[in-house]
C-alpha positions in Angstrom: -3.2 35.6 -25.4 -1.1 32.5 -25.5 1.7 34.4 -23.9 -0.6 35.3 -20.9 -1.3 31.5 -20.4 2.4 30.7 -20.2 2.8 33.7 -18.0 0.1 32.3 -15.6 1.8 28.8 -15.6 5.0 30.7 -14.5 3.0 32.6 -11.8 1.9 29.3 -10.4 5.5 28.1 -10.2 6.5 31.2 -8.3 3.4 30.8 -5.9 4.5 27.2 -5.1 8.1 28.4 -4.6 6.6 30.9 -2.0 4.6 27.9 -0.5 7.8 26.1 0.2 8.8 28.8 2.6 5.6 28.3 4.6 6.0 24.5 4.9 7.4 22.8 7.9 6.9 19.2 6.6 9.2 17.4 4.4 6.4 15.4 2.6 4.5 18.4 1.9 7.6 20.2 0.5 8.4 17.4 -1.9 4.7 17.3 -3.1 4.8 21.0 -3.7 8.1 20.6 -5.5 6.7 17.8 -7.7 3.6 20.0 -8.6 5.9 23.0 -9.2 7.8 20.8 -11.7 4.7 19.8 -13.5 3.8 23.5 -14.1 7.4 24.0 -15.3 6.9 21.2 -17.8 3.6 22.6 -19.0 5.1 26.1 -19.4 7.9 24.6 -21.5 5.3 22.8 -23.5 3.3 25.9 -24.0 6.5 27.7 -25.3 7.3 24.7 -27.6 3.8 25.1 -29.2 4.3 28.9 -29.4 7.7 28.8 -30.9 7.5 25.4 -32.8 10.7 24.2 -31.3 11.0 20.5 -31.3 13.8 20.3 -28.8 11.3 22.0 -26.2 8.9 19.0 -26.7 11.5 16.6 -25.5 12.6 19.0 -22.7 9.0 19.2 -21.5 8.7 15.4 -21.4 12.0 15.0 -19.6 11.0 17.7 -17.1 7.6 16.0 -16.5 9.2 12.5 -16.0 12.5 13.3 -14.2 11.6 16.4 -12.1 8.0 15.7 -11.6 8.0 11.9 -10.9 11.3 10.3 -10.6 13.0 12.8 -8.3 10.1 13.3 -5.9 9.9 9.4 -5.7 13.5 9.3 -4.8 13.0 12.0 -2.0 10.1 10.3 -0.6 12.0 7.0 -0.5 15.0 8.7 1.2 12.7 10.4 3.9 11.1 7.0 4.6 14.5 5.2 5.0 15.8 8.1 7.1 12.7 8.2 9.4 13.1 11.9 10.1 10.9 12.8 13.1 11.3 16.6 13.2 11.2 17.2 9.5 12.1 21.0 8.8 14.5 23.3 10.8 15.2 26.8 9.9 17.6 29.5 10.7 14.9 32.2 10.1 11.3 31.9 11.1 8.4 31.7 8.6 7.2 35.2 9.3 10.7 36.8 8.6 11.2 34.4 5.6 8.0 35.8 4.0 9.1 39.3 4.5 12.5 38.4 2.9 10.7 36.7 0.0 8.4 39.8 -0.6 11.6 41.9 -0.9 13.3 39.4 -3.3 10.2 39.3 -5.6 9.8 43.1 -5.6 13.6 43.6 -6.2 13.6 41.0 -9.0 10.7 42.7 -10.8 12.3 46.2 -10.3 15.7 44.9 -11.4 14.3 43.5 -14.7 12.9 46.6 -15.6 16.5 48.0 -16.2 17.6 44.9 -18.0 17.0 44.7 -21.6 15.5 41.3 -22.5 15.4 40.5 -26.2 13.0 38.0 -28.0 9.2 37.8 -27.7 6.7 39.0 -25.2 7.1 35.7 -23.3 10.6 36.2 -22.4 9.8 39.6 -21.2 7.0 38.3 -18.9 8.6 35.2 -17.7 12.1 36.4 -17.0 11.2 38.5 -13.7 9.3 35.5 -12.5 12.1 33.1 -13.3 14.5 35.4 -11.5 12.4 35.5 -8.4 12.2 31.7 -8.3 16.0 31.5 -8.6 16.4 33.8 -5.6 13.8 32.0 -3.6 15.4 28.7 -4.3 18.8 30.1 -3.1 17.1 31.5 0.0 15.7 28.1 0.9 19.2 26.6 0.6 20.7 29.1 3.0 18.0 29.2 5.5 17.2 25.7 6.1 19.2 23.4 8.3 18.5 19.9 7.0 20.4 18.8 3.9 17.3 17.4 2.2 15.4 20.6 2.4 18.5 22.5 1.2 18.4 20.0 -1.8 14.8 20.9 -2.4 15.8 24.6 -2.5 18.5 23.7 -5.1 15.9 21.9 -7.2 13.6 24.9 -6.9 16.5 27.1 -8.1 17.1 24.8 -11.0 13.4 25.1 -11.9 13.8 28.8 -12.2 16.9 28.4 -14.4 14.8 26.1 -16.7 12.1 28.8 -17.2 14.8 31.4 -18.0 16.4 29.2 -20.5 13.1 28.3 -22.0 11.8 31.7 -22.1 14.6 33.8 -23.2 16.5 31.5 -25.6 13.8 28.9 -26.3 15.8 26.3 -24.5 19.4 25.0 -24.8 20.4 22.4 -27.3 18.7 18.9 -26.6 22.2 17.3 -25.8 23.0 20.0 -23.3 19.6 19.7 -21.6 19.9 15.8 -21.3 23.2 16.3 -19.9 21.8 18.7 -17.2 18.9 16.5 -16.4 21.4 13.6 -15.9 23.7 15.7 -13.6 20.6 16.6 -11.5 19.5 13.1 -11.2 23.1 11.9 -10.2 23.4 14.7 -7.8 20.1 13.8 -6.0 21.0 10.2 -5.8 24.5 10.9 -4.3 23.0 13.4 -1.9 20.3 11.0 -0.7 23.0 8.4 -0.3 25.1 10.7 1.8 22.3 11.8 3.8 21.2 8.3 4.5 24.8 7.2 5.6 24.7 10.3 8.0 21.3 9.2 9.4 22.7 5.9 10.5 25.3 7.7 12.8 23.4 10.9 13.8 20.0 11.2 15.2 19.4 14.7 13.9 20.3 15.4 10.4 21.5 19.0 9.8 24.5 20.8 8.5 26.6 19.9 11.6 26.2 16.4 10.8 27.7 17.0 7.3 30.7 18.9 8.9 31.3 15.9 11.3 30.8 13.4 8.2 33.5 15.4 6.3 36.0 15.3 9.2 
């Protein structure tokens, strides 16, 4: 029964990942990511209660604070400072994107049927969901033009990885998890600074701007 509740939380995370594909507004995308991170935190907390792992309690708290509050706040601040008018540009329209996402989810569930997953029923239920979220995050990264939405795709992918690490191995050592959280925060901060620098010189922030910035 408890494993079904954790699976339900994972399903909410997956649905929010799909919702990211249908969004054409940055503010909405960041809010969806924040809500997604809250569900990830609660899924980790549920796994901590189920397994009795003390490290997972801290991991849940860090996920809630850093990914659910601090990072969304930093993204909102970056969006306000950049004053982006046309918020999200895509290489693939929403209809085709949803069709691709449907194939990704079906393929992920079919693929995991042929992969032996050890551990409890939680790991077997959450693994295909987590794998789908990882692939969806990667798809967002390659299908969006603006760096900040590509960054949201990366963060969505990272949420999927967190679910995999939690469900299959009951989390990584706490020191490793803290290091990963620190890397994510630093990465988001650096990306926001670079994007803000580009916005001062370019009216339209997309990957072409990054190319020009590098040159």
